[in-house]
LUMZA-998466 format. One record per atom (N, C-alpha, C): atom name; residue number from 0; x, y, z. Coordinates in Angstrom, 1 decimal. Each point is the difference from the previous one (the first is absolute). Layout:
REM residues N
(node 'CA'; NUM; (X; Y; Z))
...
END
This chain:
REM residues 170
(node 'N'; 0; (-2.0; -34.2; -3.4))
(node 'CA'; 0; (0.6; 0.7; -1.1))
(node 'C'; 0; (-1.0; 1.5; 0.2))
(node 'N'; 1; (-1.6; 0.1; -0.1))
(node 'CA'; 1; (-0.3; 1.4; -0.3))
(node 'C'; 1; (0.5; 0.8; 0.8))
(node 'N'; 2; (0.7; -0.2; 1.7))
(node 'CA'; 2; (0.1; 0.8; 1.1))
(node 'C'; 2; (1.5; 0.8; -0.2))
(node 'N'; 3; (0.7; -0.9; -0.7))
(node 'CA'; 3; (1.6; 0.4; -0.7))
(node 'C'; 3; (-0.5; 1.0; -1.7))
(node 'N'; 4; (-0.7; -0.4; -0.3))
(node 'CA'; 4; (-0.2; 1.3; -0.7))
(node 'C'; 4; (-0.5; 1.1; 0.3))
(node 'N'; 5; (-0.9; 0.1; 1.1))
(node 'CA'; 5; (0.0; 1.3; 0.2))
(node 'C'; 5; (1.4; 0.7; 0.8))
(node 'N'; 6; (0.5; -1.0; 0.9))
(node 'CA'; 6; (0.8; 0.5; 0.8))
(node 'C'; 6; (1.0; 0.3; -1.0))
(node 'N'; 7; (-0.1; -0.5; -1.4))
(node 'CA'; 7; (1.3; 0.9; -0.6))
(node 'C'; 7; (-0.5; 0.9; -0.9))
(node 'N'; 8; (-1.5; 0.5; -0.3))
(node 'CA'; 8; (0.0; 1.0; -0.4))
(node 'C'; 8; (-0.4; 1.4; 1.0))
(node 'N'; 9; (0.1; -0.3; 1.6))
(node 'CA'; 9; (-0.2; 0.8; 0.7))
(node 'C'; 9; (0.9; -0.1; 1.2))
(node 'N'; 10; (1.0; -0.7; 0.3))
(node 'CA'; 10; (1.2; -0.1; 0.5))
(node 'C'; 10; (0.9; 1.0; 0.3))
(node 'N'; 11; (0.6; 0.8; 1.2))
(node 'CA'; 11; (0.7; 0.7; 0.1))
(node 'C'; 11; (1.2; 0.2; -1.0))
(node 'N'; 12; (0.3; -1.0; -0.7))
(node 'CA'; 12; (1.1; 0.1; -1.0))
(node 'C'; 12; (-0.7; 0.7; -1.4))
(node 'N'; 13; (-1.2; 0.6; 0.3))
(node 'CA'; 13; (-0.7; 0.5; -2.0))
(node 'C'; 13; (0.0; 1.2; 0.3))
(node 'N'; 14; (0.1; 0.7; -0.9))
(node 'CA'; 14; (-0.1; 1.1; -0.1))
(node 'C'; 14; (-1.4; 0.7; 0.4))
(node 'N'; 15; (-1.3; -1.2; -0.5))
(node 'CA'; 15; (-0.9; 0.6; 0.8))
(node 'C'; 15; (-0.4; 0.5; 1.3))
(node 'N'; 16; (0.6; -1.0; 1.0))
(node 'CA'; 16; (0.3; 0.1; 1.2))
(node 'C'; 16; (0.5; 1.4; 0.6))
(node 'N'; 17; (1.3; 0.2; -0.8))
(node 'CA'; 17; (0.7; 1.6; 0.5))
(node 'C'; 17; (-1.1; 1.3; -0.8))
(node 'N'; 18; (-0.5; -0.3; -0.9))
(node 'CA'; 18; (-0.5; 1.3; -0.1))
(node 'C'; 18; (-1.5; 0.0; 1.1))
(node 'N'; 19; (-0.5; -1.2; 0.0))
(node 'CA'; 19; (-0.7; 0.3; 1.5))
(node 'C'; 19; (0.5; 0.3; 1.4))
(node 'N'; 20; (0.9; -0.7; 0.2))
(node 'CA'; 20; (1.1; 0.8; 1.3))
(node 'C'; 20; (0.2; 1.6; -0.2))
(node 'N'; 21; (0.3; 0.0; -1.1))
(node 'CA'; 21; (0.8; 1.8; -0.2))
(node 'C'; 21; (-1.8; 0.6; 0.1))
(node 'N'; 22; (-0.8; -0.5; -0.5))
(node 'CA'; 22; (-1.4; 0.8; 0.4))
(node 'C'; 22; (-0.6; -0.1; 0.7))
(node 'N'; 23; (0.2; -0.9; 1.4))
(node 'CA'; 23; (-0.2; 0.0; 1.0))
(node 'C'; 23; (0.9; 0.7; 1.1))
(node 'N'; 24; (1.1; 0.3; -0.4))
(node 'CA'; 24; (0.9; 0.8; 1.1))
(node 'C'; 24; (-0.3; 1.3; -0.9))
(node 'N'; 25; (-0.4; 0.5; -0.9))
(node 'CA'; 25; (0.1; 1.1; -0.3))
(node 'C'; 25; (-1.3; 0.5; 0.2))
(node 'N'; 26; (-1.1; -0.9; 0.2))
(node 'CA'; 26; (-1.1; 0.0; 1.6))
(node 'C'; 26; (0.2; 0.6; 0.8))
(node 'N'; 27; (1.0; -0.8; 0.6))
(node 'CA'; 27; (-0.2; 0.2; 1.5))
(node 'C'; 27; (0.6; 1.1; 0.2))
(node 'N'; 28; (1.1; 0.3; -0.5))
(node 'CA'; 28; (0.7; 1.5; 0.5))
(node 'C'; 28; (-0.7; 1.2; -0.6))
(node 'N'; 29; (-0.9; -0.4; -1.2))
(node 'CA'; 29; (-0.5; 1.5; -0.5))
(node 'C'; 29; (-1.1; 0.3; 1.1))
(node 'N'; 30; (-0.8; -1.5; 0.9))
(node 'CA'; 30; (-0.9; 0.7; 0.8))
(node 'C'; 30; (0.5; 0.5; 1.4))
(node 'N'; 31; (1.4; -0.9; 0.5))
(node 'CA'; 31; (0.5; 0.4; 0.9))
(node 'C'; 31; (0.3; 2.2; 0.1))
(node 'N'; 32; (0.4; -0.3; -1.2))
(node 'CA'; 32; (0.5; 1.6; -0.4))
(node 'C'; 32; (-1.3; 1.1; 0.1))
(node 'N'; 33; (-0.9; -1.1; -0.5))
(node 'CA'; 33; (-1.7; 1.2; 0.0))
(node 'C'; 33; (-0.2; 0.3; 1.2))
(node 'N'; 34; (0.0; -1.4; 1.1))
(node 'CA'; 34; (-0.5; -0.1; 1.2))
(node 'C'; 34; (1.4; 1.6; 0.6))
(node 'N'; 35; (1.0; -0.1; 0.5))
(node 'CA'; 35; (0.7; 0.8; 0.3))
(node 'C'; 35; (-0.4; 2.0; -0.5))
(node 'N'; 36; (-0.3; -0.5; -1.5))
(node 'CA'; 36; (-0.2; 1.6; -0.5))
(node 'C'; 36; (-1.6; 0.2; 0.0))
(node 'N'; 37; (-0.7; -0.8; 0.1))
(node 'CA'; 37; (-1.3; 1.0; 0.4))
(node 'C'; 37; (-0.2; -0.4; 1.4))
(node 'N'; 38; (0.5; -0.8; 0.8))
(node 'CA'; 38; (-0.5; -0.5; 1.4))
(node 'C'; 38; (-1.1; 0.0; 0.3))
(node 'N'; 39; (-0.6; -1.4; -0.2))
(node 'CA'; 39; (-1.1; -0.8; -0.2))
(node 'C'; 39; (-0.4; -0.7; -0.3))
(node 'N'; 40; (-0.6; -1.4; 0.8))
(node 'CA'; 40; (0.0; -1.0; -0.3))
(node 'C'; 40; (-1.4; -0.2; -0.7))
(node 'N'; 41; (-0.9; 0.6; -0.5))
(node 'CA'; 41; (-1.1; 0.2; -0.5))
(node 'C'; 41; (0.6; -0.8; -1.7))
(node 'N'; 42; (-1.3; -0.5; -0.3))
(node 'CA'; 42; (1.0; -1.1; -1.0))
(node 'C'; 42; (-0.9; 0.5; -1.3))
(node 'N'; 43; (-0.4; 1.0; -0.1))
(node 'CA'; 43; (-0.5; 0.6; -1.3))
(node 'C'; 43; (1.0; 1.1; -1.0))
(node 'N'; 44; (1.1; 1.1; 0.9))
(node 'CA'; 44; (0.9; 0.0; -1.1))
(node 'C'; 44; (1.1; -1.0; 0.3))
(node 'N'; 45; (0.2; -1.1; 0.7))
(node 'CA'; 45; (1.2; -0.9; -0.4))
(node 'C'; 45; (-0.1; -1.0; -1.4))
(node 'N'; 46; (-1.5; -0.2; -0.2))
(node 'CA'; 46; (-0.1; -0.9; -0.9))
(node 'C'; 46; (0.4; 0.1; -1.8))
(node 'N'; 47; (-0.1; 1.8; 0.1))
(node 'CA'; 47; (0.2; 0.1; -1.2))
(node 'C'; 47; (1.3; 0.1; -0.1))
(node 'N'; 48; (1.0; 0.3; 1.3))
(node 'CA'; 48; (1.3; -0.2; -0.4))
(node 'C'; 48; (0.6; -1.6; 0.1))
(node 'N'; 49; (-0.9; -0.9; 0.5))
(node 'CA'; 49; (0.6; -1.1; -0.1))
(node 'C'; 49; (0.1; -0.7; -0.9))
(node 'N'; 50; (-1.5; 0.4; -1.2))
(node 'CA'; 50; (-0.1; -0.9; -1.1))
(node 'C'; 50; (1.1; 0.9; -1.2))
(node 'N'; 51; (0.0; 1.3; 0.4))
(node 'CA'; 51; (0.8; 0.6; -1.2))
(node 'C'; 51; (1.5; -0.3; 0.6))
(node 'N'; 52; (0.3; -0.3; 0.8))
(node 'CA'; 52; (1.8; -0.8; 0.2))
(node 'C'; 52; (-0.3; -1.6; -0.4))
(node 'N'; 53; (-0.7; -0.5; 0.2))
(node 'CA'; 53; (-0.4; -1.3; -0.3))
(node 'C'; 53; (0.3; -0.4; -1.7))
(node 'N'; 54; (-0.8; 1.1; -0.9))
(node 'CA'; 54; (0.2; -0.2; -1.0))
(node 'C'; 54; (1.1; 0.8; -0.7))
(node 'N'; 55; (0.7; 1.1; 0.6))
(node 'CA'; 55; (0.9; 0.7; -0.6))
(node 'C'; 55; (1.3; -1.0; 0.5))
(node 'N'; 56; (0.1; -0.8; 1.3))
(node 'CA'; 56; (1.0; -1.0; 0.5))
(node 'C'; 56; (0.2; -1.2; -1.7))
(node 'N'; 57; (-1.2; -0.2; -0.3))
(node 'CA'; 57; (-0.1; -1.3; -0.3))
(node 'C'; 57; (0.7; 0.1; -1.7))
(node 'N'; 58; (-0.9; 1.4; -0.4))
(node 'CA'; 58; (0.8; 0.3; -1.1))
(node 'C'; 58; (1.5; 0.5; -0.2))
(node 'N'; 59; (0.6; 0.5; 0.3))
(node 'CA'; 59; (0.8; 0.7; 0.9))
(node 'C'; 59; (1.2; -1.3; -0.2))
(node 'N'; 60; (-0.1; -0.8; 1.1))
(node 'CA'; 60; (0.8; -1.2; -0.2))
(node 'C'; 60; (0.2; -0.6; -1.5))
(node 'N'; 61; (-1.4; -0.6; -0.3))
(node 'CA'; 61; (0.1; -0.4; -1.3))
(node 'C'; 61; (0.6; 0.4; -0.7))
(node 'N'; 62; (0.1; 1.2; -0.6))
(node 'CA'; 62; (0.5; 0.9; -0.8))
(node 'C'; 62; (1.1; 0.0; 0.1))
(node 'N'; 63; (0.8; -0.2; 1.3))
(node 'CA'; 63; (1.3; 1.1; 0.6))
(node 'C'; 63; (1.2; -1.3; -0.2))
(node 'N'; 64; (-0.8; -0.8; 1.0))
(node 'CA'; 64; (0.5; -1.4; -0.2))
(node 'C'; 64; (0.1; -1.3; -0.3))
(node 'N'; 65; (-1.3; -0.4; 0.0))
(node 'CA'; 65; (-0.6; -1.7; -0.2))
(node 'C'; 65; (0.6; 0.4; -1.7))
(node 'N'; 66; (-0.6; 0.7; -0.6))
(node 'CA'; 66; (-0.6; -0.5; -1.8))
(node 'C'; 66; (1.6; 0.3; -0.5))
(node 'N'; 67; (1.3; 0.8; 0.6))
(node 'CA'; 67; (1.1; 0.2; -0.4))
(node 'C'; 67; (0.9; -0.8; 0.7))
(node 'N'; 68; (-0.5; -0.9; 1.0))
(node 'CA'; 68; (0.7; -0.9; 0.9))
(node 'C'; 68; (1.1; 0.5; 0.0))
(node 'N'; 69; (0.0; 1.0; 1.0))
(node 'CA'; 69; (1.7; 0.2; 0.4))
(node 'C'; 69; (-0.3; 1.4; 0.7))
(node 'N'; 70; (-0.1; -1.4; 1.5))
(node 'CA'; 70; (0.0; 0.5; 1.2))
(node 'C'; 70; (1.3; 1.0; 0.7))
(node 'N'; 71; (0.4; 1.1; -0.5))
(node 'CA'; 71; (1.3; 1.0; 0.4))
(node 'C'; 71; (-0.6; 1.1; 1.2))
(node 'N'; 72; (1.0; 0.3; 0.7))
(node 'CA'; 72; (-0.4; 1.6; 0.9))
(node 'C'; 72; (-0.4; 0.7; -0.8))
(node 'N'; 73; (0.5; 0.4; -0.7))
(node 'CA'; 73; (-0.4; 0.8; -1.2))
(node 'C'; 73; (-1.7; 0.0; 0.1))
(node 'N'; 74; (-0.5; -1.1; -0.7))
(node 'CA'; 74; (-1.7; -0.1; -0.7))
(node 'C'; 74; (-0.7; -0.4; 1.5))
(node 'N'; 75; (0.5; -0.4; 1.0))
(node 'CA'; 75; (-0.3; 0.4; 1.3))
(node 'C'; 75; (-0.3; 1.0; 0.7))
(node 'N'; 76; (0.9; 1.2; 0.1))
(node 'CA'; 76; (-0.4; 1.2; 0.3))
(node 'C'; 76; (-0.8; 0.7; -1.3))
(node 'N'; 77; (0.2; -0.2; -1.5))
(node 'CA'; 77; (-0.6; 0.4; -1.0))
(node 'C'; 77; (-1.9; -0.5; 0.5))
(node 'N'; 78; (-0.2; -1.4; 0.6))
(node 'CA'; 78; (-1.4; -0.4; 0.1))
(node 'C'; 78; (-0.4; 1.4; 1.2))
(node 'N'; 79; (0.9; -0.1; 1.3))
(node 'CA'; 79; (-0.5; 0.3; 1.0))
(node 'C'; 79; (-0.5; 1.7; -0.3))
(node 'N'; 80; (1.0; 0.6; -0.6))
(node 'CA'; 80; (-0.4; 1.4; -0.5))
(node 'C'; 80; (-1.3; 0.3; -0.7))
(node 'N'; 81; (-0.4; -0.9; -1.5))
(node 'CA'; 81; (-0.8; 0.1; -0.7))
(node 'C'; 81; (-1.3; -0.3; 0.5))
(node 'N'; 82; (0.2; -1.5; 0.9))
(node 'CA'; 82; (-1.5; -0.5; 0.9))
(node 'C'; 82; (-0.8; 1.0; 0.7))
(node 'N'; 83; (1.1; 1.5; 0.6))
(node 'CA'; 83; (-0.4; 0.5; 0.8))
(node 'C'; 83; (-0.7; 1.1; -0.6))
(node 'N'; 84; (0.8; 0.5; -0.6))
(node 'CA'; 84; (-0.8; 1.1; -1.4))
(node 'C'; 84; (-1.6; -0.4; -0.5))
(node 'N'; 85; (0.9; -1.6; -0.8))
(node 'CA'; 85; (-1.3; -0.2; -0.2))
(node 'C'; 85; (-1.2; -0.1; 1.0))
(node 'N'; 86; (-0.2; -0.7; 1.2))
(node 'CA'; 86; (-0.8; 0.0; 0.9))
(node 'C'; 86; (-0.6; 1.9; 0.0))
(node 'N'; 87; (0.8; 0.9; -0.1))
(node 'CA'; 87; (-0.6; 1.1; 0.1))
(node 'C'; 87; (-1.2; 0.4; -1.3))
(node 'N'; 88; (0.5; -0.1; -0.9))
(node 'CA'; 88; (-0.9; -0.3; -0.9))
(node 'C'; 88; (-1.1; -0.6; -0.3))
(node 'N'; 89; (0.0; -1.2; 0.6))
(node 'CA'; 89; (-1.1; -0.8; 0.1))
(node 'C'; 89; (-0.7; 0.2; 0.7))
(node 'N'; 90; (0.5; 0.4; 1.1))
(node 'CA'; 90; (-0.7; 0.3; 1.5))
(node 'C'; 90; (-1.2; 1.6; -0.3))
(node 'N'; 91; (0.9; 0.7; -0.7))
(node 'CA'; 91; (-0.9; 1.2; -0.3))
(node 'C'; 91; (-0.5; 0.4; -1.2))
(node 'N'; 92; (0.0; -0.5; -1.3))
(node 'CA'; 92; (-1.0; 0.0; -0.7))
(node 'C'; 92; (0.1; -1.2; -0.7))
(node 'N'; 93; (0.0; -1.1; 0.6))
(node 'CA'; 93; (-1.4; -1.4; -0.3))
(node 'C'; 93; (-0.6; -0.1; 1.3))
(node 'N'; 94; (0.9; -1.2; 0.8))
(node 'CA'; 94; (-0.9; -0.8; 1.0))
(node 'C'; 94; (-0.4; 0.8; 1.0))
(node 'N'; 95; (0.5; 1.1; 0.4))
(node 'CA'; 95; (-0.1; 1.1; 1.0))
(node 'C'; 95; (-1.6; 0.3; 0.3))
(node 'N'; 96; (-0.1; 1.0; -1.1))
(node 'CA'; 96; (-1.4; 0.9; -0.8))
(node 'C'; 96; (-0.8; -1.2; 0.2))
(node 'N'; 97; (-0.1; -1.2; -1.0))
(node 'CA'; 97; (-0.9; -0.4; 0.1))
(node 'C'; 97; (-0.5; -1.0; 1.3))
(node 'N'; 98; (0.8; -0.1; 0.8))
(node 'CA'; 98; (-0.6; -1.1; 1.3))
(node 'C'; 98; (-0.2; 1.6; 0.5))
(node 'N'; 99; (0.5; 0.8; 0.3))
(node 'CA'; 99; (-0.5; 1.3; 1.1))
(node 'C'; 99; (-1.6; 0.4; -0.7))
(node 'N'; 100; (0.0; -0.2; -1.4))
(node 'CA'; 100; (-1.5; 0.4; -0.9))
(node 'C'; 100; (-1.2; -1.0; 0.5))
(node 'N'; 101; (0.5; -1.4; 0.1))
(node 'CA'; 101; (-0.7; -1.2; 0.6))
(node 'C'; 101; (-0.3; 0.1; 1.3))
(node 'N'; 102; (1.3; 0.4; 0.8))
(node 'CA'; 102; (-1.0; -0.2; 1.6))
(node 'C'; 102; (-0.7; 1.4; 0.6))
(node 'N'; 103; (0.5; 1.0; -0.9))
(node 'CA'; 103; (-0.6; 1.4; 0.5))
(node 'C'; 103; (-1.5; 0.0; -0.2))
(node 'N'; 104; (-0.9; 0.6; 1.0))
(node 'CA'; 104; (-1.1; -0.4; 0.2))
(node 'C'; 104; (-0.6; 1.2; -1.7))
(node 'N'; 105; (0.5; 1.2; 0.1))
(node 'CA'; 105; (-0.9; 0.1; -1.4))
(node 'C'; 105; (1.2; 0.3; -0.9))
(node 'N'; 106; (-0.3; -1.2; -1.2))
(node 'CA'; 106; (1.4; -0.3; -0.9))
(node 'C'; 106; (-0.4; 1.2; -0.6))
(node 'N'; 107; (1.1; 0.2; -0.7))
(node 'CA'; 107; (0.0; 0.8; -1.2))
(node 'C'; 107; (0.3; -0.6; -1.1))
(node 'N'; 108; (-0.3; 0.9; -1.5))
(node 'CA'; 108; (-0.2; -1.1; -1.1))
(node 'C'; 108; (2.2; 0.2; -0.4))
(node 'N'; 109; (0.3; -0.8; -0.7))
(node 'CA'; 109; (1.4; -0.2; -0.4))
(node 'C'; 109; (0.8; 1.2; -0.7))
(node 'N'; 110; (-1.2; 0.7; -0.7))
(node 'CA'; 110; (0.6; 1.2; -0.8))
(node 'C'; 110; (0.1; 1.3; 0.8))
(node 'N'; 111; (-1.1; 0.4; 1.3))
(node 'CA'; 111; (0.4; 0.9; 1.1))
(node 'C'; 111; (1.4; -0.4; 0.4))
(node 'N'; 112; (-0.1; -1.5; 0.4))
(node 'CA'; 112; (1.2; 0.1; 0.6))
(node 'C'; 112; (1.3; 0.1; -0.5))
(node 'N'; 113; (0.0; -0.1; -1.6))
(node 'CA'; 113; (1.3; 0.1; -0.6))
(node 'C'; 113; (-0.2; 1.2; -0.3))
(node 'N'; 114; (-0.4; 1.4; 0.7))
(node 'CA'; 114; (0.2; 1.1; -0.4))
(node 'C'; 114; (0.4; 0.8; 1.2))
(node 'N'; 115; (-0.4; -0.8; 1.4))
(node 'CA'; 115; (1.2; 0.0; 0.6))
(node 'C'; 115; (0.8; 0.6; 0.5))
(node 'N'; 116; (0.9; -0.8; -0.7))
(node 'CA'; 116; (1.9; -0.6; -0.7))
(node 'C'; 116; (-0.1; 1.7; -0.6))
(node 'N'; 117; (-0.5; 0.6; -0.6))
(node 'CA'; 117; (0.4; 1.2; -0.7))
(node 'C'; 117; (-0.2; 1.5; 1.0))
(node 'N'; 118; (-0.4; -0.7; 0.9))
(node 'CA'; 118; (-0.3; 1.2; 1.0))
(node 'C'; 118; (1.4; 0.4; 0.3))
(node 'N'; 119; (0.6; 1.2; 0.4))
(node 'CA'; 119; (1.5; 0.3; 0.8))
(node 'C'; 119; (0.2; -0.4; 1.2))
(node 'N'; 120; (-1.1; -0.2; 0.7))
(node 'CA'; 120; (0.3; -0.5; 1.3))
(node 'C'; 120; (0.2; -1.2; 0.0))
(node 'N'; 121; (-0.9; -0.7; -0.7))
(node 'CA'; 121; (0.4; -1.6; -0.3))
(node 'C'; 121; (1.6; -0.2; -0.7))
(node 'N'; 122; (0.1; 0.6; -0.4))
(node 'CA'; 122; (1.3; -0.1; -1.2))
(node 'C'; 122; (0.9; 0.2; 1.2))
(node 'N'; 123; (0.3; 1.0; 0.8))
(node 'CA'; 123; (1.0; 0.5; 1.0))
(node 'C'; 123; (-0.1; -1.4; 1.2))
(node 'N'; 124; (-1.5; -0.7; 0.2))
(node 'CA'; 124; (0.2; -0.8; 1.2))
(node 'C'; 124; (0.7; -1.4; -0.8))
(node 'N'; 125; (-0.5; 0.2; -1.2))
(node 'CA'; 125; (0.6; -1.6; -0.3))
(node 'C'; 125; (1.7; 0.1; -0.2))
(node 'N'; 126; (0.3; 1.3; -0.4))
(node 'CA'; 126; (1.6; 0.3; -0.1))
(node 'C'; 126; (0.7; -0.3; 1.5))
(node 'N'; 127; (-0.6; 0.4; 1.1))
(node 'CA'; 127; (0.1; 0.0; 1.1))
(node 'C'; 127; (0.1; -1.8; 0.6))
(node 'N'; 128; (-0.8; -0.7; -0.8))
(node 'CA'; 128; (-0.4; -1.3; 1.0))
(node 'C'; 128; (1.4; -0.6; -0.6))
(node 'N'; 129; (0.4; 0.4; -1.9))
(node 'CA'; 129; (1.3; -0.4; -0.7))
(node 'C'; 129; (1.4; 0.4; 0.9))
(node 'N'; 130; (0.0; 1.0; 0.4))
(node 'CA'; 130; (1.2; 0.7; 0.9))
(node 'C'; 130; (0.2; -1.1; 0.7))
(node 'N'; 131; (-1.2; 0.2; 1.0))
(node 'CA'; 131; (0.1; -1.0; 1.9))
(node 'C'; 131; (-0.4; -1.0; -0.4))
(node 'N'; 132; (-0.3; -0.6; -0.6))
(node 'CA'; 132; (0.1; -1.6; -0.4))
(node 'C'; 132; (1.2; -0.4; -0.8))
(node 'N'; 133; (0.9; 0.7; -0.2))
(node 'CA'; 133; (0.6; -0.5; -1.3))
(node 'C'; 133; (1.5; -0.3; 1.4))
(node 'N'; 134; (-0.3; 1.4; 0.3))
(node 'CA'; 134; (1.3; 0.3; 1.0))
(node 'C'; 134; (-0.4; -1.2; 1.5))
(node 'N'; 135; (-0.5; -0.7; 0.0))
(node 'CA'; 135; (-0.6; -0.4; 1.0))
(node 'C'; 135; (-0.2; -1.6; -0.2))
(node 'N'; 136; (0.0; -0.4; -1.5))
(node 'CA'; 136; (-0.6; -1.2; -0.5))
(node 'C'; 136; (1.1; -0.9; -1.1))
(node 'N'; 137; (0.6; 1.4; -0.6))
(node 'CA'; 137; (0.6; -0.9; -0.9))
(node 'C'; 137; (1.7; -1.0; 1.3))
(node 'N'; 138; (0.7; 1.1; 0.5))
(node 'CA'; 138; (0.8; -0.7; 1.2))
(node 'C'; 138; (-0.8; -1.9; 0.4))
(node 'N'; 139; (-0.9; 0.5; 0.2))
(node 'CA'; 139; (-0.2; -1.6; 0.3))
(node 'C'; 139; (-0.8; -0.8; -1.3))
(node 'N'; 140; (-0.3; 0.6; -0.6))
(node 'CA'; 140; (-0.4; -0.8; -1.2))
(node 'C'; 140; (1.3; -0.9; -0.7))
(node 'N'; 141; (1.2; 1.0; 0.2))
(node 'CA'; 141; (1.4; -0.9; -0.9))
(node 'C'; 141; (0.5; -0.7; 0.9))
(node 'N'; 142; (0.2; 0.3; 1.2))
(node 'CA'; 142; (0.3; -1.0; 1.1))
(node 'C'; 142; (-1.3; -1.1; -0.8))
(node 'N'; 143; (-1.2; -0.5; 0.5))
(node 'CA'; 143; (0.2; -0.8; 0.0))
(node 'C'; 143; (-0.1; -0.7; -1.8))
(node 'N'; 144; (0.1; 0.6; -0.9))
(node 'CA'; 144; (0.2; 0.0; -1.2))
(node 'C'; 144; (1.6; -1.4; 0.0))
(node 'N'; 145; (0.5; 0.8; 1.1))
(node 'CA'; 145; (1.4; -0.3; 0.0))
(node 'C'; 145; (-0.2; -1.6; 0.6))
(node 'N'; 146; (-0.6; 0.3; 0.9))
(node 'CA'; 146; (0.0; -1.5; 1.3))
(node 'C'; 146; (-0.5; -0.8; -1.3))
(node 'N'; 147; (-1.2; 0.0; -1.0))
(node 'CA'; 147; (-0.3; -1.2; -0.4))
(node 'C'; 147; (0.7; -0.2; -0.8))
(node 'N'; 148; (0.6; 0.9; -0.8))
(node 'CA'; 148; (1.1; -0.8; -0.8))
(node 'C'; 148; (1.2; -0.7; 0.4))
(node 'N'; 149; (0.5; 0.5; 1.1))
(node 'CA'; 149; (0.7; -1.0; 0.7))
(node 'C'; 149; (-0.1; -1.3; 0.4))
(node 'N'; 150; (-1.9; -0.3; 0.5))
(node 'CA'; 150; (-0.5; -1.1; 0.3))
(node 'C'; 150; (-0.6; -1.0; -1.2))
(node 'N'; 151; (0.3; 0.8; -1.0))
(node 'CA'; 151; (-0.8; -0.6; -1.7))
(node 'C'; 151; (1.5; -0.3; -0.5))
(node 'N'; 152; (1.0; 0.7; 0.3))
(node 'CA'; 152; (1.4; -0.7; -0.6))
(node 'C'; 152; (0.3; -1.1; 0.4))
(node 'N'; 153; (-0.3; -0.3; 1.7))
(node 'CA'; 153; (0.7; -1.6; 0.6))
(node 'C'; 153; (-1.3; -1.0; -0.4))
(node 'N'; 154; (-0.6; 0.0; -0.5))
(node 'CA'; 154; (-1.0; -0.8; -0.9))
(node 'C'; 154; (-0.1; -0.2; -1.3))
(node 'N'; 155; (0.5; -0.8; -0.6))
(node 'CA'; 155; (0.3; -0.1; -1.5))
(node 'C'; 155; (-1.6; -0.5; -0.6))
(node 'N'; 156; (-0.2; 0.9; -1.3))
(node 'CA'; 156; (-1.2; -0.4; -0.2))
(node 'C'; 156; (-0.4; -1.0; -0.8))
(node 'N'; 157; (-0.9; -1.3; -0.3))
(node 'CA'; 157; (0.0; -0.8; -0.2))
(node 'C'; 157; (-1.1; 0.1; -1.7))
(node 'N'; 158; (0.8; -0.5; -1.2))
(node 'CA'; 158; (-0.6; 0.4; -1.1))
(node 'C'; 158; (-0.9; -1.0; -0.4))
(node 'N'; 159; (-0.9; 0.5; -1.1))
(node 'CA'; 159; (-1.5; -0.8; 0.1))
(node 'C'; 159; (0.4; -1.2; -1.0))
(node 'N'; 160; (1.3; 0.3; -0.2))
(node 'CA'; 160; (0.3; -1.4; -1.1))
(node 'C'; 160; (0.5; -1.3; 0.6))
(node 'N'; 161; (0.4; 0.5; 1.6))
(node 'CA'; 161; (0.2; -1.2; 1.0))
(node 'C'; 161; (-0.4; -1.0; 0.2))
(node 'N'; 162; (-0.1; -1.4; -0.1))
(node 'CA'; 162; (-0.5; -0.6; 0.2))
(node 'C'; 162; (-0.7; -0.6; 1.1))
(node 'N'; 163; (-0.6; -0.6; 0.4))
(node 'CA'; 163; (-0.6; -0.9; 1.5))
(node 'C'; 163; (1.0; -1.0; 0.6))
(node 'N'; 164; (0.8; -0.8; -1.2))
(node 'CA'; 164; (0.9; -1.4; 0.3))
(node 'C'; 164; (1.4; 0.6; -0.1))
(node 'N'; 165; (0.0; 1.1; -0.4))
(node 'CA'; 165; (1.2; 1.0; -0.4))
(node 'C'; 165; (0.4; 0.8; 1.4))
(node 'N'; 166; (-0.8; 0.5; 0.8))
(node 'CA'; 166; (0.0; 0.4; 1.4))
(node 'C'; 166; (0.4; -1.1; 1.1))
(node 'N'; 167; (-0.8; -1.2; -0.4))
(node 'CA'; 167; (0.3; -0.9; 1.4))
(node 'C'; 167; (1.5; -0.6; -0.7))
(node 'N'; 168; (0.6; 0.0; -0.9))
(node 'CA'; 168; (1.0; -1.0; 0.1))
(node 'C'; 168; (1.0; 1.0; 0.4))
(node 'N'; 169; (-0.2; 1.2; -0.2))
(node 'CA'; 169; (1.6; 1.3; 0.8))
(node 'C'; 169; (0.0; -0.3; 1.4))
END
């Protein structure tokens, strides 16, 4: 019985599974796009991108698809676009500076790091990353979101109220 309860809370018919799958897919696509853009196999610049994509993918899938329980093509497209844009925000203003600072040989205080974003050159750099990244990543994220929705629609989600005995009789 213990095995069936674990399977029922983490199986492929549960929202948790689909949130983790969306996060994993976002992480893989974000890392692959970063590899293409950065053209480096070094893990230091890829780690913050992967973490930011994981966080934004899980959050967006939960808020856009699983919480309202409406897996539509429009929501898949919305998931793809919003998760890509949120990944940039989380990477540039959250995880990226913290991880780069932690891995740096000469760390800087976070208040000095925040001042770097007020520099006009840094702002132009951030706008260039958003513009170029959006042109490349938004179509990939949109296609990824639509593919996930098409897969998700093929698998009916099991409700938490369904008992183990009811499933065996069906």
